[in-house]
C-alpha positions as CSV (number, residue, x, y, z in Angstrom):
1,M,24.4,-27.8,18.4
2,S,25.0,-30.2,15.1
3,F,23.2,-33.0,14.0
4,S,24.4,-36.2,11.7
5,M,23.2,-36.8,7.9
6,S,25.1,-39.7,6.4
7,G,27.8,-39.4,9.4
8,N,28.5,-35.8,8.4
9,F,28.1,-33.5,11.2
10,I,26.7,-29.8,10.2
11,S,25.8,-27.1,12.2
12,R,22.0,-25.6,13.0
13,R,23.0,-22.8,10.7
14,E,23.8,-25.1,8.0
15,A,20.9,-27.1,8.7
16,L,18.1,-24.1,8.2
17,N,20.3,-22.7,5.0
18,R,20.2,-26.4,3.3
19,I,16.2,-27.1,3.8
20,C,15.4,-23.4,2.7
21,V,15.6,-24.9,-0.4
22,G,12.1,-25.9,0.2
23,F,10.6,-22.8,2.9
24,G,12.9,-20.0,2.7
25,G,12.3,-18.6,-0.7
26,I,8.9,-17.8,0.6
27,A,8.4,-14.2,1.2
28,L,11.6,-13.0,1.8
29,N,11.6,-14.7,5.3
30,S,8.6,-13.0,6.3
31,I,6.1,-15.0,8.3
32,L,3.4,-15.2,10.7
33,Q,3.7,-13.9,14.3
34,E,2.8,-16.1,17.1
35,N,4.5,-14.9,20.5
36,S,3.1,-11.6,22.4
37,S,6.7,-10.8,23.5
38,A,8.0,-7.2,22.1
39,D,10.6,-9.0,19.4
40,S,7.9,-10.7,17.7
41,G,4.9,-8.0,18.2
42,I,2.7,-6.4,20.2
43,H,-0.5,-7.9,19.3
44,F,-3.1,-6.0,20.6
45,P,-4.9,-2.7,20.3
46,H,-3.8,0.0,22.8
47,Q,-7.8,1.7,22.5
48,I,-11.0,0.7,20.9
49,A,-10.1,-0.1,16.9
50,R,-12.7,1.2,14.2
51,A,-10.6,-1.2,11.4
52,K,-9.0,-4.5,11.5
53,R,-7.5,-3.9,8.3
54,I,-5.8,-2.1,5.5
55,I,-6.4,-1.9,1.8
56,F,-3.8,0.5,0.2
57,L,-4.4,1.2,-3.6
58,F,-1.0,3.4,-4.0
59,M,-1.1,4.8,-7.1
60,H,2.4,5.3,-8.0
61,G,3.9,8.2,-9.7
62,G,1.3,11.1,-8.4
63,P,-1.9,11.3,-9.7
64,S,-3.4,15.1,-10.5
65,H,-5.7,16.3,-7.2
66,V,-6.7,19.3,-9.9
67,D,-7.5,17.0,-12.5
68,L,-9.1,14.3,-11.0
69,F,-10.8,15.4,-7.0
70,D,-10.1,19.1,-6.1
71,Y,-12.0,20.9,-8.5
72,K,-10.7,25.2,-9.0
73,P,-12.9,27.4,-11.2
74,K,-10.1,29.3,-10.6
75,L,-8.2,27.3,-13.1
76,Y,-10.2,27.4,-15.9
77,S,-10.7,31.9,-15.6
78,E,-6.9,32.3,-15.4
79,H,-5.7,29.4,-17.5
80,G,-2.7,30.8,-19.7
81,K,-2.0,33.5,-17.1
82,P,1.3,33.4,-14.7
83,L,0.3,32.4,-10.7
84,P,0.2,35.5,-8.7
85,F,2.4,34.1,-6.3
86,P,5.5,32.8,-6.0
87,E,6.6,28.7,-6.0
88,R,8.1,27.1,-4.1
89,S,11.6,27.0,-4.5
90,V,13.0,23.5,-4.6
91,Q,10.8,22.2,-7.6
92,F,11.1,19.0,-9.9
93,A,11.1,20.4,-13.5
94,A,10.6,24.2,-14.9
95,R,7.3,25.4,-14.9
96,G,5.0,27.0,-16.6
97,N,1.7,28.9,-16.3
98,I,-2.1,28.0,-15.0
99,F,-3.1,25.1,-16.7
100,A,-7.0,24.8,-16.8
101,P,-7.8,21.0,-16.6
102,P,-8.7,19.7,-19.7
103,W,-11.6,18.0,-18.4
104,K,-14.7,19.6,-17.0
105,F,-16.0,19.0,-13.1
106,R,-19.3,17.7,-11.5
107,Q,-20.5,17.3,-8.2
108,V,-21.8,12.9,-7.4
109,G,-23.6,11.3,-4.8
110,Q,-26.2,13.0,-2.5
111,C,-22.6,14.3,-0.3
112,G,-22.0,16.6,-3.2
113,H,-18.4,15.3,-3.5
114,W,-16.4,17.1,-6.7
115,M,-14.9,14.5,-9.4
116,S,-13.7,15.3,-13.0
117,E,-15.8,13.5,-16.0
118,L,-13.0,11.1,-16.1
119,W,-14.8,8.9,-13.3
120,E,-17.4,6.8,-15.2
121,H,-17.9,4.3,-12.3
122,L,-16.3,5.8,-8.8
123,P,-19.7,8.5,-8.5
124,E,-21.4,5.6,-7.4
125,V,-19.6,4.9,-4.4
126,A,-19.4,8.8,-4.0
127,D,-21.7,8.3,-0.4
128,D,-19.0,5.7,0.9
129,L,-15.8,8.6,0.5
130,C,-14.1,10.5,2.7
131,M,-12.1,13.1,0.6
132,I,-8.8,14.3,1.9
133,N,-8.2,17.6,-0.1
134,S,-5.5,18.8,2.4
135,L,-2.4,16.3,2.1
136,C,0.7,17.6,2.1
137,E,4.5,17.2,2.1
138,T,8.1,18.4,1.2
139,N,9.5,16.3,-0.7
140,V,9.7,17.0,-4.6
141,S,10.6,13.4,-5.6
142,H,9.3,9.9,-6.4
143,G,11.8,8.3,-4.2
144,G,11.5,10.5,-1.3
145,A,8.0,11.1,-1.2
146,C,7.4,7.2,-1.8
147,M,9.6,6.5,1.2
148,K,8.2,9.1,3.3
149,L,4.8,7.2,2.0
150,H,5.7,4.3,3.1
151,T,7.8,4.6,5.9
152,G,7.2,7.7,7.6
153,D,11.0,8.6,6.1
154,E,12.1,10.4,2.7
155,A,16.1,9.2,3.6
156,L,16.6,6.7,6.0
157,L,15.6,3.0,6.5
158,R,12.7,2.7,8.4
159,P,9.8,0.2,9.1
160,S,7.1,0.5,6.3
161,M,3.6,1.1,7.3
162,G,2.4,-1.8,6.8
163,S,5.2,-3.5,8.6
164,W,4.3,-1.5,12.1
165,V,0.5,-2.4,11.4
166,S,1.7,-6.5,11.4
167,Y,4.3,-5.4,14.5
168,G,1.3,-3.9,16.4
169,L,-1.8,-6.3,15.8
170,G,-0.2,-9.8,14.4
171,T,-1.8,-11.4,12.2
172,E,-5.5,-12.8,12.2
173,N,-4.5,-16.2,10.2
174,R,-1.9,-18.4,11.1
175,N,-1.8,-19.6,7.7
176,L,-1.2,-16.0,5.9
177,P,0.9,-13.5,6.5
178,A,-0.3,-10.4,8.2
179,F,1.3,-8.0,5.2
180,V,1.1,-8.7,1.5
181,T,2.5,-6.7,-1.6
182,I,0.4,-7.4,-4.8
183,C,2.4,-6.5,-7.8
184,P,4.5,-4.5,-6.0
185,T,7.1,-2.2,-8.2
186,S,10.8,-2.1,-7.4
187,L,11.5,1.5,-8.4
188,H,11.5,4.6,-5.9
189,G,12.2,2.9,-2.9
190,G,11.8,-0.6,-4.3
191,V,11.5,-3.5,-1.1
192,N,12.3,-1.0,1.4
193,N,8.5,0.4,0.8
194,F,7.5,-2.9,2.5
195,G,10.4,-3.6,4.2
196,S,10.8,-4.4,8.2
197,A,14.0,-2.7,8.2
198,F,15.1,-3.2,12.0
199,L,11.5,-4.4,12.9
200,P,12.0,-8.4,13.5
201,A,11.9,-10.3,9.8
202,Q,8.3,-11.7,9.9
203,H,6.7,-8.1,9.8
204,Q,8.3,-7.5,6.2
205,G,5.7,-7.9,3.4
206,V,5.4,-10.5,1.5
207,P,5.1,-10.2,-2.4
208,L,2.6,-11.6,-4.2
209,G,4.0,-11.2,-7.6
210,T,8.1,-10.8,-8.1
211,P,8.6,-7.1,-7.5
212,G,10.0,-5.5,-10.8
213,Y,9.9,-3.1,-13.2
214,P,7.1,-3.2,-14.6
215,N,6.1,-5.2,-12.2
216,T,4.3,-8.2,-12.6
217,P,1.1,-8.8,-14.4
218,A,-1.9,-9.6,-12.2
219,K,-2.5,-12.8,-14.0
220,D,0.8,-14.4,-13.3
221,A,1.2,-13.1,-9.5
222,Q,1.7,-15.7,-6.7
223,F,3.8,-16.9,-3.8
224,H,7.1,-18.3,-4.7
225,Y,8.5,-21.6,-3.7
226,M,5.2,-22.9,-2.8
227,R,6.2,-26.5,-3.9
228,H,9.1,-28.2,-2.7
229,P,11.0,-29.2,-5.9
230,S,11.4,-33.0,-4.4
231,A,10.1,-33.6,-0.8
232,G,6.6,-34.5,-0.3
233,R,4.3,-33.6,2.6
234,R,5.5,-35.7,5.0
235,E,9.1,-35.1,4.4
236,Q,8.4,-31.6,4.7
237,E,6.7,-32.2,8.2
238,L,9.4,-34.2,9.8
239,Q,12.2,-31.7,8.5
240,I,9.8,-29.0,10.1
241,E,9.7,-31.0,13.4
242,L,13.5,-31.6,13.4
243,L,14.1,-27.9,13.0
244,R,11.9,-27.0,16.0
245,K,14.0,-29.6,17.9
246,L,17.1,-27.8,16.8
247,H,15.7,-24.3,17.5
248,G,14.8,-25.0,20.9
249,S,18.1,-27.2,22.0
250,N,20.2,-23.8,22.2
251,N,19.9,-20.3,22.4
252,F,22.2,-18.7,20.2
253,G,21.6,-17.8,16.7
254,G,19.6,-14.8,17.6
255,T,16.2,-13.2,15.6
256,D,17.3,-13.4,12.4
257,L,17.3,-17.5,13.0
258,D,14.3,-17.1,14.8
259,A,12.6,-15.2,11.9
260,R,13.7,-17.8,9.6
261,M,12.5,-20.9,11.9
262,S,9.2,-19.1,11.5
263,S,9.2,-18.6,7.7
264,F,9.9,-21.8,7.1
265,E,6.6,-23.1,9.4
266,L,4.2,-20.1,7.9
267,A,5.7,-21.4,3.9
268,F,4.7,-24.8,4.8
269,R,1.2,-23.9,5.9
270,M,0.7,-21.8,3.0
271,Q,1.2,-24.5,0.8
272,M,-2.3,-25.3,1.6
273,T,-3.9,-21.9,2.4
274,A,-2.7,-19.9,-0.3
275,P,-3.3,-21.2,-3.5
276,E,-6.9,-21.4,-2.5
277,A,-6.6,-17.4,-1.4
278,T,-5.6,-16.3,-4.5
279,N,-7.4,-18.8,-7.2
280,L,-9.4,-16.0,-8.7
281,S,-11.1,-19.2,-11.0
282,N,-13.6,-19.4,-7.8
283,E,-15.5,-16.3,-8.7
284,S,-18.4,-15.8,-10.3
285,K,-19.4,-14.4,-13.0
286,I,-21.2,-11.5,-11.4
287,T,-18.2,-10.9,-9.5
288,R,-15.9,-10.5,-12.3
289,E,-18.3,-8.4,-14.0
290,L,-18.3,-6.4,-11.2
291,Y,-14.9,-5.7,-11.1
292,G,-14.1,-5.4,-14.7
293,M,-12.2,-8.9,-14.7
294,D,-11.7,-10.0,-18.2
295,G,-11.9,-6.8,-19.8
296,S,-9.5,-6.0,-21.9
297,E,-8.5,-2.2,-20.0
298,T,-9.7,-3.3,-16.6
299,D,-8.7,-6.8,-16.3
300,N,-5.3,-6.6,-14.3
301,F,-6.1,-4.0,-11.7
302,A,-9.3,-5.8,-11.2
303,R,-7.5,-9.0,-11.1
304,Q,-5.5,-7.2,-7.9
305,C,-8.6,-5.3,-6.4
306,I,-10.2,-9.0,-6.0
307,L,-7.3,-10.5,-4.6
308,A,-7.2,-7.8,-2.2
309,R,-10.7,-8.9,-1.2
310,R,-10.0,-12.7,-0.9
311,L,-6.8,-11.8,1.3
312,A,-9.0,-9.6,3.3
313,E,-11.9,-11.7,4.2
314,R,-9.0,-14.3,5.0
315,G,-7.3,-12.4,7.6
316,V,-4.6,-10.2,6.4
317,R,-4.0,-7.2,8.3
318,F,-2.7,-5.3,5.4
319,I,-2.9,-5.3,1.8
320,Q,-1.8,-3.0,-0.5
321,V,-2.0,-3.0,-4.3
322,S,-0.3,-0.9,-6.7
323,H,-1.1,0.7,-10.1
324,A,2.2,1.1,-11.8
325,N,4.1,0.9,-15.0
326,S,0.4,1.1,-17.0
327,L,1.4,3.0,-20.3
328,P,1.5,2.4,-23.7
329,F,4.6,5.3,-24.0
330,N,7.3,6.3,-22.0
331,N,5.2,8.2,-19.2
332,E,4.9,5.2,-16.7
333,Q,2.9,5.1,-13.7
334,W,1.1,8.3,-12.9
335,D,3.8,10.8,-14.0
336,Q,2.7,12.6,-17.2
337,H,5.0,15.6,-17.1
338,S,3.6,15.4,-20.4
339,H,0.8,14.1,-22.3
340,L,-1.6,14.2,-19.4
341,E,-4.9,14.2,-20.8
342,K,-3.9,10.7,-22.6
343,G,-2.2,9.0,-19.7
344,H,-4.8,10.4,-17.0
345,S,-7.4,9.0,-18.9
346,I,-5.5,5.9,-19.2
347,N,-5.2,5.4,-15.7
348,V,-8.5,6.0,-14.9
349,K,-9.9,3.6,-17.3
350,Q,-8.0,1.1,-16.0
351,I,-8.7,1.9,-12.3
352,D,-12.4,3.2,-12.2
353,K,-14.7,0.7,-12.2
354,P,-11.8,-2.4,-10.4
355,I,-12.1,0.3,-7.6
356,T,-16.0,0.9,-7.6
357,G,-16.3,-2.8,-7.6
358,L,-14.0,-3.6,-5.1
359,I,-15.7,-1.0,-2.3
360,K,-19.3,-2.3,-3.5
361,D,-18.1,-6.0,-2.7
362,L,-16.7,-5.4,0.6
363,K,-20.0,-3.5,1.6
364,A,-22.1,-6.3,0.1
365,R,-20.0,-8.8,2.3
366,G,-20.2,-7.1,5.1
367,L,-16.4,-6.1,5.3
368,L,-16.5,-2.6,4.4
369,E,-17.5,-1.9,8.0
370,D,-13.8,-2.5,9.2
371,T,-11.9,-2.4,6.3
372,L,-10.4,0.8,5.8
373,V,-9.7,1.3,2.1
374,I,-6.8,4.3,1.6
375,W,-6.3,5.8,-2.0
376,G,-3.9,8.0,-3.4
377,G,-0.3,8.5,-4.5
378,E,3.3,9.9,-3.4
379,F,2.0,13.7,-4.2
380,G,-0.2,15.6,-6.5
381,R,0.7,17.7,-9.8
382,T,1.1,21.3,-10.3
383,P,-1.7,23.3,-11.2
384,T,0.6,25.2,-13.6
385,S,1.8,23.8,-16.8
386,Q,5.3,21.9,-17.2
387,K,7.5,23.9,-19.8
388,G,9.1,22.9,-22.6
389,N,6.7,19.9,-23.4
390,G,4.9,19.7,-26.9
391,E,2.4,17.8,-25.0
392,V,0.9,19.2,-21.7
393,G,1.8,18.0,-18.4
394,R,2.2,18.7,-14.7
395,D,5.2,18.4,-12.4
396,H,5.7,16.9,-9.3
397,H,2.9,18.7,-6.5
398,P,3.9,17.7,-2.5
399,D,2.4,20.9,-1.2
400,G,-1.2,20.4,-1.6
401,F,-3.1,17.1,-2.9
402,T,-5.6,14.6,-2.3
403,M,-6.1,11.0,-1.2
404,W,-9.4,9.5,0.1
405,M,-10.5,6.8,2.5
406,A,-13.6,4.6,2.8
407,G,-14.9,2.0,5.8
408,G,-13.3,1.2,8.4
409,G,-14.6,4.2,10.9
410,V,-14.2,7.1,8.6
411,R,-17.2,9.7,7.9
412,S,-18.6,8.7,4.7
413,G,-19.1,11.6,2.2
414,I,-17.5,14.5,3.7
415,R,-14.8,16.4,2.5
416,Y,-12.0,17.1,5.1
417,G,-9.2,19.8,4.4
418,A,-8.7,22.4,1.5
419,T,-6.2,23.7,-1.0
420,D,-6.2,27.3,-2.2
421,E,-8.2,29.1,-5.0
422,F,-5.4,27.7,-7.4
423,G,-5.3,24.1,-5.8
424,Y,-1.8,25.3,-4.7
425,H,-1.3,25.0,-0.9
426,A,-3.0,23.0,1.6
427,I,-4.7,25.8,3.5
428,E,-7.4,24.3,5.8
429,D,-6.9,21.3,8.1
430,R,-3.5,20.4,6.8
431,M,-2.2,16.9,6.4
432,T,0.7,16.0,6.7
433,I,2.5,12.3,5.9
434,H,2.9,11.9,10.0
435,D,-0.7,13.0,10.5
436,L,-2.3,10.5,8.1
437,H,-0.2,7.9,9.8
438,A,-0.9,8.7,12.9
439,T,-4.5,8.5,12.1
440,I,-4.4,5.4,10.0
441,L,-2.7,3.5,13.5
442,H,-5.4,5.0,15.6
443,M,-8.1,3.9,13.5
444,L,-6.9,0.5,14.1
445,G,-6.6,0.9,18.0
446,L,-2.7,2.0,18.1
447,D,-1.7,5.0,19.4
448,H,1.2,6.3,17.1
449,T,3.0,7.6,20.4
450,R,3.3,4.2,21.9
451,L,4.0,2.2,19.0
452,T,7.7,1.8,19.0
453,F,10.2,-0.1,18.7
454,N,14.1,0.0,20.2
455,S,16.6,0.0,17.7
456,N,20.7,0.9,18.8
457,G,19.2,2.4,21.7
458,R,16.8,4.7,20.7
459,E,12.7,4.3,20.2
460,F,11.9,4.5,16.8
461,R,8.4,5.1,15.9
462,L,6.4,5.1,12.2
463,T,5.8,9.2,13.1
464,D,9.0,10.2,14.5
465,V,7.9,12.7,16.6
466,H,5.3,14.2,14.5
467,G,2.0,13.1,13.8
468,E,-1.8,14.9,14.8
469,I,-4.5,12.4,14.6
470,A,-7.5,13.8,12.2
471,H,-10.5,13.2,14.5
472,K,-12.7,15.0,12.6
473,I,-13.2,12.6,9.4
474,M,-14.5,9.3,12.2
475,G,-17.7,8.2,12.6
């Protein structure tokens, strides 16, 4: 079909392309799901859900579990000695002898979680945390490990975790995307870490802030193309109405054009909703102080965490907050191959108060009960030092590391799993990334074995053919 403007006939596809000047830039075609067909998404849980939404606090680069949460006295008593067992054959960098953490550990909260003295504020919410000390994976490089954590596959292009959640549950707010990633980095998988791959395009993550390196400062983060450069609201309404008629009057174009049509409609609705949702000037002085907003070291991450809370309370299903590219020297993210003491001190200082404030705020608003908060990176750090560095650091370590969860139906104040006495191998209740994904989906009411999508004649799922649910961590 075609239509005429000033006597010139153009195709439906060309009409969509032309009108996308005002609408299409928003969210990389990420859009709202309103239908319950297989292509649009499932939109109902398989079982009773403990959580309605997720906030994923992604620590890009690999925070050191043995310096933050996984207390190992042997590292202090055996400092400077070689490990008493062979290391993994595939390593990212040359490794030295056992290296004791530069900080002391203490038990915090009534539950007695171990935390290093780096954490000043997080102990205040220790009893809300489920500490998982037994994450383990295989990939020792950032790219593969990040892709595995976000998509379930370390090499091939697969839908991201947030996209699967969007596909399975849809959205609670038709005027906002189901999946938003705040200030994402472009490194180690980049947009593929929040992409939809072969799932319908409406399920990919909407970046709040332009993906890049370094990533967008939170004070500058915004959804792009929220205003048409020339057309007013009434004219845009007429454009959308015309597109709907064109879209419904023929049966060619496929899911790509379906997705683009829906993206225009969502972008139009977001013009009224998104500015209010991302306007932090409405936050009280008490809330700003709770998160550490307006503080020189904590301001950037505080803004991201407040944005995450505002999106969560407005029905966004999956919100990712990334802490990356923050250091004033060459060791970016949490990737301290050298300058471990300096780097981790800076990183923890930046996130400690904002994260604590987020958990307190969610709890006070009654949101923590059905919001699952997840903290962690793509792997941990070695219990040994890295060779050849004047300022001591640690190498990448996927064989045993720590993540934690709060809210969303997890058992608070417990420790799940353990590494060996050096913090090297996960030896108790080992949790692979597939197990982590299976557990997260289960908390959302989704059966990871049934949340599938047929692509090129094969059924795919986030957990591939793996994944065991960690029932012990659920309340």
